[in-house]
C-alpha positions in Angstrom: -8.5 4.6 10.4 -9.4 4.6 6.7 -8.6 8.3 6.5 -5.1 7.7 7.9 -4.5 4.9 5.4 -5.9 7.0 2.6 -3.5 9.8 3.5 -0.6 7.3 3.5 -1.6 6.0 0.1 -1.9 9.5 -1.3 1.6 10.3 0.0 3.1 7.2 -1.5 1.3 7.9 -4.8 2.8 11.3 -5.0 6.4 10.3 -4.5 8.1 7.9 -6.9 10.8 6.9 -4.3 8.1 6.0 -1.7 6.2 4.2 -4.4 9.3 2.1 -5.1 9.6 1.3 -1.4 5.9 0.3 -1.3 6.4 -1.9 -4.4 9.4 -3.6 -2.7 7.4 -4.5 0.4 7.4 -8.2 0.9 4.4 -8.3 3.3 2.0 -6.1 5.2 4.5 -5.7 8.0 6.9 -4.0 5.6 4.1 -1.7 4.4 3.2 -0.9 8.1 6.9 -0.2 8.8 7.0 2.2 5.8 3.8 3.9 7.0 5.3 4.3 10.5 8.5 5.8 9.1 6.3 8.5 7.5 4.4 9.1 10.7 1.4 7.0 10.0 0.8 4.4 12.8 -1.0 1.7 10.9 -1.0 -2.0 11.8 -0.7 -4.8 9.2 -4.2 -6.0 10.2 -5.6 -2.5 9.5 -3.9 -2.4 6.1 -5.2 -5.9 5.2 -8.8 -4.8 6.0 -8.4 -1.5 4.1 -6.9 -3.1 1.0 -9.4 -5.9 1.0 -12.3 -3.5 1.2 -11.3 -0.2 -0.4 -8.7 -0.2 -3.2 -9.5 -1.0 -6.8 -6.9 -1.9 -9.4 -6.7 1.7 -10.7 -5.9 3.0 -7.2 -3.2 0.3 -6.7 -1.7 1.1 -10.1 -1.6 4.8 -9.0 0.6 3.8 -6.1 3.1 2.1 -8.4 2.9 4.7 -11.2 1.1 2.2 -13.4 3.6 -0.5 -13.0 1.7 -3.8 -13.2 4.2 -5.4 -10.8 2.8 -3.4 -7.9 2.7 -5.4 -4.7 -1.0 -5.9 -3.9 -2.6 -7.5 -0.9 -5.5 -9.8 -1.4 -7.2 -12.4 0.8 -4.2 -12.4 3.3 -1.6 -13.0 0.6 0.5 -10.8 -1.7 0.5 -11.1 -5.4 1.5 -9.0 -8.4 -1.3 -6.7 -9.6 -2.4 -8.2 -12.9 
């Protein structure tokens, strides 16, 4: 599953419009819905596990184009990437 999520993250990172939609996500369900709309079937639970274990701050900044307000999942909650 991590390869699928990595592919989704790469797609979002390469497209500023998608990065904006990702940034506007209110929760993991919104991120899962965005992924599904792009053909990536990823559950909120899979995203939570992946984000908790695999992404560092630089990778998350890459998704948002370096915007420090990127929505970031941590320990089951969402916060602004500081």
